C-alpha positions as CSV (number, residue, x, y, z in Angstrom):
1,M,-0.1,0.1,-0.1
2,R,1.2,3.2,-0.8
3,F,0.8,6.8,1.1
4,Y,1.0,9.8,-0.6
5,I,1.6,13.3,1.7
6,L,-0.3,16.3,-0.3
7,P,0.3,19.6,0.4
8,K,-2.9,21.1,2.4
9,L,-3.4,23.7,-0.3
10,L,-3.4,21.4,-3.0
11,A,-6.2,19.4,-1.4
12,I,-8.0,22.7,-0.5
13,R,-7.8,23.4,-4.1
14,F,-9.0,20.0,-5.3
15,L,-12.0,20.1,-3.1
16,M,-13.0,24.0,-4.5
17,S,-13.0,22.7,-7.8
18,Q,-14.7,19.5,-7.2
19,E,-17.5,21.4,-5.4
20,N,-17.3,24.5,-7.5
21,I,-16.8,26.6,-4.3
22,D,-15.2,30.4,-5.1
23,S,-12.0,31.4,-3.3
24,L,-14.2,34.0,-1.1
25,S,-16.4,31.3,0.0
26,T,-13.5,29.6,1.6
27,V,-11.6,29.9,4.8
28,F,-8.6,28.2,6.1
29,A,-7.5,28.0,9.5
30,G,-4.3,27.1,11.0
31,D,-1.5,27.8,13.5
32,S,1.9,26.6,12.6
33,G,4.4,26.2,9.9
34,N,3.1,23.7,8.2
35,D,0.3,25.6,7.4
36,L,2.2,28.3,5.6
37,D,1.4,27.2,2.1
38,A,-2.6,27.4,2.8
39,L,-2.2,30.8,4.9
40,T,-0.1,32.6,2.4
41,S,-2.4,31.3,-0.8
42,G,-4.6,34.4,-1.0
43,L,-7.6,32.5,0.5
44,P,-9.3,34.2,3.5
45,V,-7.6,32.6,6.3
46,I,-7.9,32.6,10.2
47,L,-4.5,32.6,12.5
48,V,-5.9,31.3,15.8
49,K,-4.6,32.8,19.1
50,N,-2.2,30.1,19.8
51,A,-0.5,30.4,16.4
52,S,3.5,31.2,16.9
53,R,4.4,34.7,16.3
54,D,6.9,33.5,13.5
55,V,4.1,32.2,11.6
56,Y,1.9,35.1,12.1
57,Q,4.9,37.2,11.0
58,A,5.7,35.0,8.0
59,T,1.8,35.0,6.6
60,F,1.2,38.9,7.5
61,D,4.6,39.5,5.6
62,K,3.5,37.2,2.5
63,L,-0.3,38.7,2.1
64,K,1.1,42.3,2.5
65,S,3.3,41.8,-0.6
66,M,0.7,40.5,-2.4
67,G,-1.6,43.1,-1.1
68,L,-4.1,40.9,0.6
69,Q,-3.5,41.5,3.9
70,E,-7.3,41.9,4.4
71,R,-7.5,38.4,3.9
72,L,-5.8,37.8,7.1
73,Y,-7.9,37.5,10.3
74,L,-6.1,37.0,13.8
75,A,-8.0,35.5,16.6
76,K,-8.1,37.7,19.5
77,G,-10.5,35.9,22.2
78,N,-13.4,37.3,23.9
79,F,-15.7,36.1,21.4
80,M,-18.4,34.9,23.0
81,E,-16.5,34.4,25.7
82,M,-14.2,32.1,24.3
83,N,-10.3,32.6,24.6
84,G,-9.3,32.4,20.4
85,N,-7.3,29.6,20.9
86,Y,-7.9,26.4,18.7
87,A,-11.6,25.7,17.7
88,A,-12.5,29.0,19.3
89,G,-10.3,31.1,17.2
90,V,-11.7,29.2,14.0
91,L,-15.4,29.9,15.1
92,E,-14.2,33.6,15.9
93,G,-12.6,34.1,12.4
94,L,-15.8,32.6,10.6
95,A,-17.9,34.8,12.3
96,H,-15.6,37.7,10.9
97,F,-15.5,36.5,7.3
98,F,-19.3,35.1,7.6
99,P,-21.1,37.9,10.0
100,E,-24.3,35.5,10.1
101,T,-22.0,33.0,11.5
102,A,-22.0,35.0,14.7
103,N,-25.9,35.2,14.7
104,W,-26.1,31.2,14.2
105,L,-23.7,30.7,17.0
106,K,-25.4,32.9,19.5
107,Y,-28.6,31.6,19.1
108,Y,-27.3,28.1,19.6
109,A,-25.0,28.7,22.0
110,I,-24.8,26.3,25.1
111,D,-25.5,27.2,28.8
112,E,-23.4,27.0,31.9
113,V,-24.7,23.5,32.2
114,G,-24.4,22.3,28.6
115,Q,-27.7,22.8,27.4
116,A,-28.5,24.4,24.1
117,K,-30.0,27.7,25.2
118,N,-32.7,27.7,22.0
119,R,-33.6,24.4,20.8
120,P,-35.5,24.3,17.6
121,P,-38.3,21.7,17.7
122,H,-36.4,19.3,15.3
123,T,-33.6,19.8,13.1
124,N,-32.6,17.1,10.5
125,F,-28.8,17.9,9.4
126,M,-28.7,15.2,6.9
């Protein structure tokens, strides 16, 4: 059996092509050096708060040289009382690029005991 390692950006571009998704409707989130090809591709990107300063600087410098620094969102924390690290940073960034996401997240937020604050009568996600 053979295994191949593909760059993340190649996989993203393949999926975008297969599903006919444009680049401004695609967001990549990352935090480390192995994400740099996608982070500096020109796609809208989220750097989560726990990303290293070196990765942030390399990403910012490259996007600035391309005139695309507005496509970089650096998670700050405090979005919906979350810290901006890991998945919290991804959610924060999605809300930045797609503001309608923030409304959905706030509507379905979890309360202190782990229950959804607003429950739809029935939701079929499949």
